[in-house]
C-alpha positions as CSV (number, residue, x, y, z in Angstrom):
1,M,175.4,87.7,25.3
2,D,173.4,87.2,22.2
3,Y,172.0,90.5,20.8
4,T,170.2,91.9,17.8
5,A,170.5,95.2,15.9
6,K,167.6,96.5,17.9
7,D,169.7,95.9,21.1
8,V,172.6,97.9,19.7
9,A,170.2,100.7,18.7
10,K,168.6,100.7,22.1
11,L,172.0,100.8,23.9
12,R,173.2,103.6,21.6
13,E,170.0,105.6,22.5
14,T,170.4,104.9,26.2
15,T,174.1,105.8,26.5
16,G,174.9,108.0,23.5
17,A,177.9,105.8,22.8
18,G,179.1,104.9,19.3
19,F,178.0,101.8,17.3
20,A,181.4,99.9,17.8
21,D,181.4,100.6,21.6
22,C,177.8,99.4,22.0
23,K,178.5,96.3,19.9
24,S,181.6,95.5,22.0
25,A,179.8,96.1,25.3
26,L,177.0,93.8,24.3
27,T,179.4,91.1,23.3
28,D,181.3,91.3,26.6
29,A,178.4,91.7,28.9
30,K,176.0,89.1,30.3
31,S,173.0,91.4,30.4
32,F,171.8,94.7,29.0
33,D,172.4,96.5,32.3
34,E,175.9,95.2,32.5
35,A,176.5,96.5,29.0
36,I,175.4,100.0,30.1
37,K,177.8,99.8,33.1
38,L,180.7,98.7,30.8
39,I,180.0,101.7,28.5
40,E,179.8,104.1,31.4
41,A,183.1,102.8,32.8
42,K,184.8,103.2,29.4
43,G,183.4,106.7,29.1
44,Q,184.7,107.6,32.5
45,K,188.2,106.4,31.6
46,R,188.1,108.4,28.4
47,A,186.9,111.5,30.3
48,E,189.8,111.2,32.8
49,K,192.3,110.8,30.0
50,V,191.0,113.9,28.2
51,K,191.1,115.9,31.4
52,S,194.6,114.8,32.1
53,Q,195.9,116.1,28.7
54,D,196.0,119.7,29.9
55,R,194.7,121.2,26.6
56,E,193.9,124.8,26.9
57,T,190.3,125.6,27.3
58,H,189.8,129.2,26.1
59,E,186.7,128.6,24.0
60,G,183.2,128.1,25.3
61,L,180.3,130.4,26.3
62,V,178.9,132.6,29.0
63,T,175.3,131.8,29.8
64,S,172.7,133.1,32.1
65,Y,169.6,131.9,33.9
66,I,166.9,134.1,35.4
67,H,164.4,132.4,37.7
68,H,160.6,133.1,37.3
69,G,159.8,136.5,38.7
70,G,163.3,137.8,38.3
71,N,164.3,137.2,41.9
72,L,167.3,134.9,41.2
73,G,169.9,134.9,38.5
74,V,173.0,133.0,37.5
75,L,176.0,133.8,35.2
76,L,178.2,130.9,34.2
77,E,181.4,130.7,32.1
78,L,181.8,127.2,30.7
79,N,185.0,126.5,28.7
80,C,186.2,123.9,26.2
81,S,189.1,123.7,23.7
82,T,187.4,124.5,20.4
83,D,184.5,126.7,19.1
84,F,183.1,123.6,17.3
85,V,182.3,121.9,20.7
86,A,181.2,125.3,22.2
87,R,178.5,125.5,19.5
88,S,177.3,121.9,20.0
89,D,173.9,121.1,21.5
90,E,175.5,118.8,24.1
91,F,177.7,121.7,25.4
92,K,174.9,124.3,25.4
93,N,172.6,121.8,27.2
94,L,175.3,121.2,29.8
95,A,175.7,124.9,30.3
96,R,171.9,125.3,30.9
97,E,171.9,122.4,33.3
98,L,174.8,123.8,35.3
99,A,173.2,127.2,35.5
100,L,170.0,125.6,36.8
101,Q,172.1,123.6,39.3
102,I,173.8,126.7,40.6
103,A,170.4,128.5,40.9
104,G,168.8,125.6,42.8
105,A,171.7,124.3,44.9
106,D,173.7,127.5,45.6
107,P,177.3,126.1,45.5
108,K,180.1,128.3,46.7
109,Y,183.0,126.7,44.9
110,V,183.6,124.9,41.5
111,T,185.9,122.1,42.8
112,M,187.4,121.0,46.1
113,A,190.7,122.6,45.0
114,D,188.9,126.0,45.1
115,V,188.0,125.8,48.8
116,P,190.3,128.2,50.7
117,A,193.1,126.6,52.8
118,E,192.0,128.7,55.8
119,R,188.5,127.2,55.6
120,L,189.9,123.7,55.4
121,D,192.3,124.3,58.3
122,A,189.4,125.7,60.4
123,L,187.2,122.7,59.7
124,R,190.1,120.2,60.4
125,S,190.7,121.9,63.8
126,E,187.0,121.9,64.6
127,Y,186.5,118.2,63.7
128,E,189.8,117.1,65.4
129,A,188.5,118.6,68.7
130,D,185.1,116.9,68.3
131,P,184.5,114.4,71.1
132,E,183.0,112.0,68.6
133,V,186.3,111.9,66.6
134,Q,188.4,111.7,69.8
135,K,186.7,108.4,70.7
136,R,188.1,106.9,67.5
137,P,191.5,105.1,67.4
138,E,194.2,107.6,66.7
139,K,195.3,105.9,63.4
140,V,191.9,106.4,61.8
141,R,191.1,109.9,63.1
142,G,192.7,111.6,60.1
143,Q,190.5,109.6,57.7
144,V,187.4,110.4,59.8
145,V,188.1,114.1,59.8
146,E,188.8,114.2,56.0
147,G,185.6,112.2,55.5
148,K,183.5,114.7,57.5
149,I,185.1,117.6,55.7
150,K,184.3,116.1,52.3
151,K,180.7,115.3,53.4
152,L,180.2,118.9,54.6
153,L,181.8,120.6,51.6
154,S,180.1,118.3,49.0
155,A,177.0,120.5,49.5
156,E,179.1,123.6,48.7
157,V,181.2,122.3,45.8
158,L,179.5,122.3,42.4
159,M,181.2,119.2,41.1
160,E,180.5,117.2,44.2
161,Q,176.8,118.1,44.4
162,P,174.1,115.6,43.5
163,W,172.4,116.8,40.3
164,V,169.1,118.6,41.1
165,K,167.2,116.5,38.4
166,D,168.6,113.1,39.5
167,D,170.3,112.9,42.9
168,K,171.9,109.6,42.0
169,I,174.2,111.5,39.6
170,L,176.9,113.9,40.7
171,V,177.4,117.1,38.7
172,G,181.0,116.1,38.0
173,K,179.7,112.9,36.3
174,L,177.3,115.0,34.2
175,V,180.3,117.1,33.0
176,D,182.4,113.9,32.4
177,D,179.7,112.4,30.3
178,V,179.8,115.4,28.0
179,I,183.6,115.3,27.9
180,H,183.3,111.7,26.8
181,K,180.8,112.5,24.1
182,T,182.7,115.5,22.7
183,G,186.2,114.2,23.3
184,E,187.3,117.5,24.7
185,N,188.0,118.8,28.1
186,I,185.3,121.0,29.6
187,V,185.9,123.3,32.5
188,V,183.6,125.4,34.7
189,R,185.7,128.5,34.8
190,R,183.5,130.6,37.2
191,F,180.0,131.5,38.1
192,A,178.0,134.1,40.0
193,R,174.6,133.6,41.7
194,Y,172.5,136.6,42.5
195,A,169.5,136.5,44.8
196,L,167.3,139.5,45.3
197,G,168.0,141.2,48.6
198,A,170.9,138.8,49.5
């Protein structure tokens, strides 16, 4: 695709990606929208690579959010590898967004791995006994059960929830975008949500 310096600047502003990545994406893409998708895919790959490196995440911050009127509050611990990233605006903004998400969507777990095995077993038993599932061919029942469990739990698992400000984006993708920008793993360590009288 033919592009100008303004196109590169616009793509940088839209995606937050570096100059070289934007220039490369515009060269490889047939349209501006395709260039955005190429950058997002590249960013997702980088985020996955960073998360798989198993670097310790002992830096970060504890942040809070108190809703208007003081009837709802959230405490959140968000970790990264260095204090440099912990002090960055991207990291602090992510912490605020996650605290708002927890306040608004009331998740119970951070990731699917945090769901207790007993709860998963109980859900499996319940769905396997469901007449709707029993009608399915035996070889696909397991997939149907797992799909139903994932759908149900996605409302309770923070990283699987749609972001309250844009339901087309999952919270996990929001975190991955900041991982891509900072080049460091970011982990939601824990959170607590307090509602008055609950």
